[in-house]
C-alpha positions as CSV (number, residue, x, y, z in Angstrom):
1,X,-114.9,86.6,-1.7
2,X,-117.9,85.2,0.6
3,X,-121.0,87.1,1.2
4,X,-119.9,87.9,4.7
5,X,-116.3,89.4,3.8
6,X,-116.2,93.1,3.4
7,X,-113.5,95.2,1.6
8,X,-110.1,95.3,3.2
9,X,-110.5,97.0,6.5
10,X,-114.4,97.1,6.4
11,X,-116.4,97.1,9.2
12,X,-119.1,95.0,7.3
13,X,-120.9,92.0,9.0
14,X,-123.0,90.2,6.6
15,X,-124.4,86.8,7.3
16,X,-126.5,84.5,5.0
17,X,-128.8,82.2,6.9
18,X,-130.8,79.4,5.3
19,X,-134.1,78.3,6.5
20,X,-134.3,74.6,7.4
21,X,-130.5,74.3,7.5
22,X,-129.3,77.2,9.7
23,X,-132.4,77.7,11.5
24,X,-135.9,76.4,11.8
25,X,-134.2,72.8,11.0
26,X,-137.5,70.9,12.3
27,X,-139.9,73.2,10.2
28,X,-140.8,71.2,7.1
29,X,-142.0,74.3,5.2
30,X,-139.0,76.3,6.2
31,X,-137.1,73.2,4.5
32,X,-139.3,73.4,1.3
33,X,-139.0,77.1,1.0
34,X,-135.5,77.4,1.4
35,X,-135.7,81.1,2.2
36,X,-132.3,83.1,3.0
37,X,-132.6,85.5,5.9
38,X,-129.6,88.0,6.5
39,X,-128.0,89.7,9.2
40,X,-126.3,93.2,8.1
41,X,-124.2,95.0,10.8
42,X,-121.3,97.0,11.7
43,X,-118.7,94.7,13.6
44,X,-117.1,97.7,15.3
45,X,-120.3,99.1,16.7
46,X,-121.8,95.5,17.4
47,X,-125.0,96.4,15.7
48,X,-126.9,94.6,13.2
49,X,-130.4,94.6,11.2
50,X,-132.1,91.6,10.2
51,X,-133.4,91.2,6.7
52,X,-136.6,88.8,6.1
53,X,-136.4,87.0,9.7
54,X,-139.2,84.6,9.1
55,X,-139.9,81.1,10.6
56,X,-137.7,81.1,13.6
57,X,-137.0,84.5,14.5
58,X,-135.7,83.7,18.0
59,X,-133.0,81.6,16.7
60,X,-131.8,84.1,14.3
61,X,-131.4,86.7,17.2
62,X,-129.3,84.0,18.9
63,X,-127.2,83.4,15.9
64,X,-126.3,87.2,15.5
65,X,-125.9,87.5,19.5
66,X,-123.4,84.6,19.1
67,X,-121.3,86.8,16.8
68,X,-121.3,89.6,19.3
69,X,-123.9,91.9,17.7
70,X,-127.2,93.0,18.8
71,X,-130.2,93.5,16.7
72,X,-131.3,97.1,16.3
73,X,-133.7,96.9,13.5
74,X,-135.6,94.7,10.8
75,X,-135.8,95.0,7.0
76,X,-138.3,93.6,4.8
77,X,-137.7,93.1,1.1
78,X,-141.4,92.4,0.7
79,X,-144.6,91.4,2.4
80,X,-145.0,87.5,1.6
81,X,-145.3,85.4,4.6
82,X,-142.1,83.3,3.7
83,X,-140.0,86.6,4.3
84,X,-142.4,88.5,6.8
85,X,-144.2,86.0,8.6
86,X,-147.8,85.5,8.3
87,X,-150.5,82.9,7.0
88,X,-148.9,80.2,4.7
89,X,-150.1,76.8,3.4
90,X,-152.8,76.8,6.0
91,X,-150.6,77.6,8.9
92,X,-148.7,80.8,10.4
93,X,-145.2,81.5,9.7
94,X,-143.5,83.1,12.8
95,X,-141.9,86.5,11.4
96,X,-141.6,90.1,12.6
97,X,-144.9,90.1,14.6
98,X,-143.2,87.4,16.8
99,X,-139.6,89.1,16.6
100,X,-141.2,92.2,18.1
101,X,-142.3,90.1,21.1
102,X,-138.6,89.3,21.8
103,X,-136.9,92.5,21.2
104,X,-138.3,96.2,20.5
105,X,-136.8,97.3,17.4
106,X,-138.3,99.3,14.1
107,X,-139.6,97.5,11.0
108,X,-138.4,99.0,7.9
109,X,-140.4,98.5,4.8
110,X,-140.8,100.4,1.4
111,X,-143.8,102.8,1.7
112,X,-146.1,101.1,-1.0
113,X,-145.8,97.7,0.8
114,X,-146.9,99.2,4.2
115,X,-150.6,98.0,3.7
116,X,-149.5,94.6,2.6
117,X,-147.2,94.0,5.2
118,X,-150.0,95.0,7.7
119,X,-152.5,92.6,6.4
120,X,-150.0,89.9,6.3
121,X,-148.5,90.2,9.6
122,X,-151.0,91.9,11.6
123,X,-148.5,94.9,12.6
124,X,-150.1,98.3,12.8
125,X,-148.8,101.6,11.1
126,X,-147.2,102.5,14.4
127,X,-145.0,99.7,14.1
128,X,-143.7,100.2,10.7
129,X,-141.2,102.8,9.5
130,X,-142.0,103.6,5.8
131,X,-139.4,104.4,3.2
132,X,-139.2,106.3,-0.2
133,X,-137.1,105.1,-3.1
134,X,-133.5,105.9,-2.4
135,X,-133.7,106.4,1.1
136,X,-130.8,105.1,3.2
137,X,-130.6,103.2,6.6
138,X,-127.6,103.5,9.0
139,X,-126.4,100.5,10.8
140,X,-123.6,101.8,13.1
141,X,-121.3,103.6,10.7
142,X,-122.6,101.9,7.7
143,X,-124.9,102.9,5.2
144,X,-127.5,100.5,3.7
145,X,-129.2,102.1,0.3
146,X,-132.8,101.0,-0.1
147,X,-133.4,100.3,-4.0
148,X,-137.1,100.3,-4.8
149,X,-137.6,97.2,-7.2
150,X,-141.5,96.8,-7.9
151,X,-142.7,93.9,-9.8
152,X,-142.8,91.0,-7.4
153,X,-144.9,93.2,-5.2
154,X,-145.6,97.0,-5.4
155,X,-143.1,97.7,-2.7
156,X,-140.3,95.1,-3.2
157,X,-136.9,96.6,-2.3
158,X,-133.3,95.5,-2.6
159,X,-130.5,96.6,0.0
160,X,-127.2,97.6,-1.5
161,X,-124.3,97.9,1.0
162,X,-120.7,97.8,0.0
163,X,-121.2,96.4,-3.5
164,X,-123.4,93.6,-2.2
165,X,-127.1,93.6,-3.3
166,X,-129.7,91.6,-1.0
167,X,-132.4,91.1,-3.7
168,X,-135.2,89.4,-2.0
169,X,-137.4,87.7,-4.6
170,X,-136.9,90.5,-7.4
171,X,-133.7,88.6,-8.9
172,X,-132.7,85.1,-8.2
173,X,-129.2,83.7,-9.5
174,X,-131.4,81.7,-11.9
175,X,-134.6,83.7,-13.3
176,X,-136.5,86.3,-11.2
177,X,-139.6,86.7,-9.1
178,X,-143.1,85.7,-10.0
179,X,-145.6,88.4,-11.3
180,X,-148.9,86.6,-10.8
181,X,-149.5,86.9,-7.2
182,X,-151.3,89.8,-5.8
183,X,-149.7,93.2,-6.5
184,X,-147.5,91.6,-9.2
185,X,-146.8,93.7,-12.3
186,X,-144.4,92.1,-15.1
187,X,-143.7,95.7,-16.7
188,X,-142.6,97.1,-13.3
189,X,-140.3,94.1,-12.7
190,X,-138.8,94.6,-16.2
191,X,-137.8,98.1,-15.4
192,X,-136.4,97.3,-11.8
193,X,-134.2,94.5,-13.3
194,X,-133.0,95.9,-16.5
195,X,-132.9,99.7,-15.5
196,X,-132.4,99.5,-11.8
197,X,-130.2,96.3,-11.1
198,X,-129.0,96.3,-14.5
199,X,-127.2,99.5,-14.0
200,X,-125.1,98.4,-11.4
201,X,-121.4,97.3,-11.8
202,X,-120.5,93.8,-12.7
203,X,-118.7,93.4,-9.3
204,X,-122.0,93.8,-7.5
205,X,-122.6,90.6,-5.5
206,X,-126.1,89.2,-5.8
207,X,-127.8,87.6,-2.6
208,X,-131.1,86.3,-3.3
209,X,-134.1,85.5,-1.0
210,X,-134.2,81.7,-1.8
211,X,-131.5,79.0,-2.4
212,X,-132.9,77.9,-6.0
213,X,-129.3,77.2,-7.2
214,X,-126.3,75.3,-6.1
215,X,-124.4,78.7,-5.3
216,X,-125.6,81.0,-2.6
217,X,-124.6,84.2,-4.4
218,X,-122.9,85.4,-7.6
219,X,-121.4,88.6,-9.2
220,X,-123.8,90.6,-11.2
221,X,-121.2,90.3,-14.2
222,X,-121.7,86.5,-14.2
223,X,-125.5,86.7,-14.0
224,X,-125.4,88.7,-17.3
225,X,-124.1,86.0,-19.0
226,X,-126.1,83.1,-17.3
227,X,-129.4,84.5,-16.3
228,X,-131.8,84.9,-19.1
229,X,-133.8,87.7,-17.3
230,X,-130.6,89.9,-17.5
231,X,-129.8,89.2,-21.1
232,X,-130.5,92.9,-23.0
233,X,-134.0,92.4,-24.6
234,X,-136.6,95.2,-25.9
235,X,-139.3,95.5,-23.3
236,X,-141.9,93.9,-25.4
237,X,-139.7,90.9,-26.0
238,X,-138.7,90.4,-22.4
239,X,-142.5,90.6,-21.3
240,X,-143.4,87.9,-23.8
241,X,-140.6,85.7,-22.3
242,X,-141.0,86.4,-18.6
243,X,-144.2,88.4,-18.0
């Protein structure tokens, strides 16, 4: 089952877009960073939200419009510039600030991430919608559950919709996000991966924030057997290996 296919009769629209290939093809940083952006929407209502639309937000808008949907919001998994826009490698990555110059939509972030998003993107408090852990976001008739997964950053969050989990930089298909950047916390990441993500069913499809593996996605049950960060360990042992 591909990432964009929902259950039989589902209204779910889910498109995975790779930077440097599907958009921002001429951007050397986008090609190097291999970020995934996502569009999640309700096919029948023709509404979608964008997840982490960095590098070329205008192109992403056009791709979604070409599928017959209009963008009604943006959701950030975390504040880093390759996901949200902002300074990176001495240059500025286009992101949510530039997107708001093209379309007026709310930008949804986890509450603990607000000051980091403001500092990175230049957006002000009135332009961000802060969410608490466990909040849900409605897109048409669909509900997107916001799963707070701190560790890579304080307000990192994953998005769960119809057994699909967009994980940002919390969990990759091989490994997990770094904790040595500002706001990183290895102990929090252990709890996020083992207690929150680890509690989800095996059939949950993991959709990461970067194309660091040959496959674009994988079911959680398979990752439990192949991704060492998901192998059961005591907290101290996990931190010694990955913290």
